[in-house]
C-alpha positions, 0 to 999 in steps of 0.5 A: 140675346135681346137688347133693350128697345131704343138701345144705341146701335154700334158697328165694329169694323174689323178685317177678321173675327174668330170665324176667320182662320187667321184671326188673332188676339186683337180680333178675339178681344174685339169680339169679346168686347162686342158680346159684352156690349151687346147686353145693353146695345145693338151690336153689328160687325162688318168684316171681310168674307168668311169662307163657308158662311153667307154674306150676313149671319148671326154668331154669339148673338152678334149680327155679322155683315161681310163685304163680298169679294174681299179677301178673308181676314185681310186688308185689300183694295176691295176692302178699302173701296167697299168700306169707303162707300158702305152707306149703311154706316150712317145708320149707326150711332157709333163705329168702333174701328179695330185697328185701321179697319175703318180708315177709308170709311171715316173719310166718306161717311162722317155722321157716326161717332168714330172711335179707333183702337191703336194697338201700336204705331207705324212710326215705332215699327218704322224706327225699329226697321231703320235701326235693325235693317232686317231683310228687305228693310227698305221695302218694309220702311216704305210700307211703314212710312205709308201707314204712318201717313195714313194713321196721322191723317185718319186720327185727325178725322175721328172722334177718339183714339184708344191706345190699348196700353200706356206704352202705346199711349206714350208713343202717340204723344210723339210730336208727329201726332200733335195735329191729331191730338189738337182735334181728337180725344186720346184715351188709354183703355188697357186690354182686359181679360177675364180673371179667376183666382190664381192657381198652382199648376193643375193636375187634371190640366196636366193630364190632358196634355200628357204632362207629369206633376213633377215636370217644370212646364213653360208655355207659349200661346201664339200663332205659329209664325216666325215673329212669335219666336217659338223656335227660340223657346225650343232651342232654350229647352235643349239647354234646360234640364230634362224635367223641363217641358214646353207646351206650345199652344196655337197653329200657323204656317210654321207648325211643321217647321217647328215640329221638325226643329224640335226633332232636330234639337233632340227635344221632341219628346219634351215639346207638346204641340196642342194645335189651335185650342178654344178658350177653355183649352187655352185656359187649361194649358195655362193652368198646366204651366208654371211659367209663360214665355214670350220670345218674340223677335220684334216686340214693337209689333206686339202692342199689349198681347192678350196671351200675356195678360191671360197668363198673368191672370192665371198667376204665371210669371212671364218671360219677355224680351229684355228690350220690350216696353210694358206698362209700369204696373205690369213690370212686377209680373214680368221677367226681362231677358235676352230671349235670343240667347238659348242659355240665357233664356234657359236660365230665365225659364228655370228661374221663372218656374221656381218663382212665386205666382203673380197677380194681374192689376185690376185695370187689365180686367174685362170689367174695367175695359168694358166700362171704359169703352161704354163711356167713350162710345157714349153707350147707354 
């Protein structure tokens, strides 16, 4: 895709892109944003090594530059050192840091305009660790304290910080960020997704996953790790009616254990594991469902998940942890419950499946998000 002559040059700095096997929703959203902005500006992406790809390559019309020797999709000491001394940053009009990606770069390459996305705060995660005291809580608290100090120092150096939801924006109103707020622009830009007319459960989509028209279908879309709580949905399924089916979309290190757990719980014939799906596949899974469940263990770590927005965009009521925080205009689309209790979650699933379809507020659409980023980045 050609960009207009004389267009502005923008650099995305991110530890992973969709070409990495461990890329999550945050990185996927950044990639989609880069593609949208490339229609009118020259967009490059700086990231970690991508196995099987050259140091520089093009994907979806985006020029990708990787830093040799860095761990694929992960922060590492080499990432911090190499980004700090990456002098090419000065060739760009603006740098968009996906989360902490450009934290060391901004300290030695000050000439571009820097905009940092904030998907959450290390301080709120620190508070959650100190209150819950999970396994190895002292080490986790030390790690979060370190990142809290890094964030506060970084935010004083950049031109703008973009919380990805109103909830994250409120957390950044804490007095500990007052020095950064005195020097830096803070502007909420909600994550946005593509929208389509809300549809009832679709017969052709159900056939793809071996589901019947009469089934009550609830879906999870996530990386399969313990934090995402898919085991909680499986346990709740065991307490649900025989007509209730669970569609699990995604892959990850817990995939095998979750399949075994479904067998142990006696519901393996009612759980469909799809593995990793492309965007069209995820959309089919959402169209095949009646409700979406988000049974995560630590909601403070989740920011504003794209999977939840995409589910709402497809009209699905969404079940979320009772102690989770969400932007006010999303609350009517959500059903708060104790996701840790199987019977309570089972009842919530039954209620959500029978509930009316929901509508995504316009502020969470892709169009709204792209327009806001163009403004804050100063793009033509």
